C-alpha positions as CSV (number, residue, x, y, z in Angstrom):
1,E,0.0,0.0,0.0
2,T,2.8,2.4,0.8
3,A,4.4,1.8,-2.6
4,T,1.0,2.3,-4.3
5,R,0.6,5.7,-2.5
6,A,4.2,6.6,-3.6
7,A,3.1,5.9,-7.2
8,A,0.2,8.3,-6.8
9,D,2.6,10.9,-5.3
10,A,4.9,10.5,-8.3
11,A,1.9,11.3,-10.5
12,D,1.5,14.6,-8.5
13,Y,-1.6,13.4,-6.7
14,V,-2.2,14.9,-3.2
15,P,-2.7,12.8,-0.1
16,V,-5.9,13.6,1.8
17,M,-7.8,12.2,4.8
18,P,-11.4,11.8,3.7
19,P,-14.1,10.3,6.0
20,G,-13.5,6.6,7.0
21,T,-16.6,5.6,5.1
22,L,-17.1,7.3,1.8
23,S,-20.6,7.8,0.6
24,D,-19.7,10.0,-2.5
25,P,-15.9,10.0,-3.1
26,I,-16.4,12.5,-6.0
27,K,-17.7,15.1,-3.5
28,Q,-15.6,13.9,-0.5
29,M,-12.2,13.9,-2.2
30,H,-10.6,16.6,-4.3
31,A,-9.8,15.8,-7.9
32,G,-6.2,14.6,-8.2
33,S,-6.0,13.1,-4.6
34,Y,-5.7,9.8,-2.9
35,A,-6.5,8.7,0.7
36,M,-3.7,8.3,3.1
37,K,-5.4,5.3,4.7
38,S,-7.8,2.6,3.6
39,R,-11.4,3.6,3.4
40,K,-14.8,2.0,2.9
41,L,-17.2,2.5,0.1
42,N,-20.6,0.7,0.2
43,D,-19.4,-1.0,3.5
44,T,-16.5,-2.6,1.7
45,N,-12.9,-1.8,2.6
46,M,-10.5,-0.6,-0.2
47,D,-6.7,-0.1,0.3
48,V,-6.1,3.1,-1.7
49,P,-9.0,5.2,-2.9
50,V,-8.0,7.6,-5.7
51,R,-10.0,10.6,-6.9
52,L,-8.8,11.0,-10.5
53,S,-8.2,14.3,-12.1
54,D,-11.3,15.8,-13.7
55,D,-9.8,15.5,-17.2
56,H,-8.8,11.9,-16.9
57,P,-9.8,9.9,-20.0
58,P,-12.3,8.5,-20.8
59,G,-14.2,10.4,-18.1
60,L,-13.2,8.2,-15.2
61,L,-13.5,10.0,-11.9
62,F,-12.6,7.4,-9.2
63,L,-10.2,4.5,-8.9
64,A,-10.5,2.0,-6.0
65,I,-7.2,0.2,-5.6
66,E,-6.6,-3.1,-3.8
67,C,-3.1,-4.4,-3.0
68,K,-2.7,-8.1,-3.0
69,V,0.2,-10.6,-2.5
70,S,0.0,-14.2,-3.5
71,N,2.6,-17.0,-2.9
72,S,1.0,-19.6,-5.2
73,S,-1.2,-19.8,-8.2
74,L,-3.8,-21.6,-6.1
75,N,-3.8,-18.7,-3.6
76,S,-4.0,-16.2,-6.5
77,R,-7.5,-17.5,-7.3
78,K,-8.8,-16.4,-3.9
79,R,-7.0,-13.1,-4.0
80,L,-8.4,-12.2,-7.5
81,Q,-11.9,-13.4,-6.7
82,D,-11.9,-11.1,-3.7
83,V,-10.9,-8.1,-5.9
84,R,-13.6,-9.0,-8.5
85,A,-16.3,-9.2,-5.9
86,K,-15.3,-5.9,-4.4
87,R,-15.2,-4.4,-7.9
88,E,-18.9,-5.0,-8.4
89,I,-19.6,-3.3,-5.1
90,W,-17.4,-0.3,-5.7
91,D,-18.0,0.3,-9.4
92,S,-21.8,0.3,-8.8
93,A,-21.3,3.1,-6.1
94,G,-20.9,5.7,-8.8
95,T,-22.2,6.7,-12.2
96,L,-21.8,4.0,-14.8
97,Y,-18.2,4.0,-16.3
98,Q,-16.9,6.7,-14.0
99,F,-15.7,4.3,-11.2
100,R,-13.1,1.6,-11.8
101,T,-11.2,-0.9,-9.7
102,A,-7.6,-1.8,-10.0
103,A,-5.3,-4.3,-8.3
104,V,-1.7,-3.8,-7.5
105,L,-0.2,-7.3,-7.4
106,A,2.9,-8.9,-6.1
107,G,4.0,-12.6,-6.0
108,V,2.7,-15.6,-8.0
109,Y,-0.5,-15.4,-10.0
110,S,-2.1,-17.9,-12.4
111,L,-2.4,-16.5,-15.9
112,P,-6.0,-17.8,-16.4
113,R,-7.0,-16.0,-13.1
114,L,-5.3,-12.8,-14.2
115,M,-7.2,-12.9,-17.5
116,E,-10.4,-13.7,-15.7
117,A,-9.9,-10.6,-13.5
118,Q,-9.2,-8.4,-16.4
119,K,-12.2,-9.7,-18.4
120,G,-14.2,-9.0,-15.2
121,G,-13.3,-5.3,-15.3
122,V,-10.2,-5.2,-13.0
123,L,-7.2,-3.1,-14.1
124,I,-4.0,-4.9,-13.2
125,F,-0.8,-3.2,-12.1
126,W,2.4,-5.0,-10.8
127,E,4.2,-3.9,-7.7
128,H,7.5,-4.2,-9.5
129,R,6.3,-1.9,-12.3
130,L,4.4,0.8,-10.4
131,E,5.6,3.4,-12.9
132,D,2.7,2.0,-15.0
133,L,0.3,3.0,-12.4
134,T,1.9,6.4,-12.1
135,E,1.6,6.9,-15.9
136,Y,-2.1,5.8,-15.8
137,L,-2.8,8.4,-13.1
138,R,-1.1,11.1,-15.1
139,R,-3.2,10.7,-18.2
């Protein structure tokens, strides 16, 4: 989580301390900011909430980021299913196509499970390539 927040810092996003439970992150977080601590949205905890800049393409406003570590391909199934389940909850909290979910992953993951997560709407970033997340946030 610390490394993920550092990637947001590198994209010139500002750390903020919104309420512990977010009801409307678009109103409760300034554009171009991220939460310094985990927060809840629709009663579901997320590791790093990010309020994207207002001009972020293609009109996205909010990114819920989960940070996961897996030590085996078997364990990766559980980790990615957890993110997919949360994605449905978080993405439905906002206007259609304005909320997205991402996972920052470290460790061993099964390729079919990764593909399944991506097809299910989860953006994937790797901890060893967090510059990709920084670049995504800068768009």
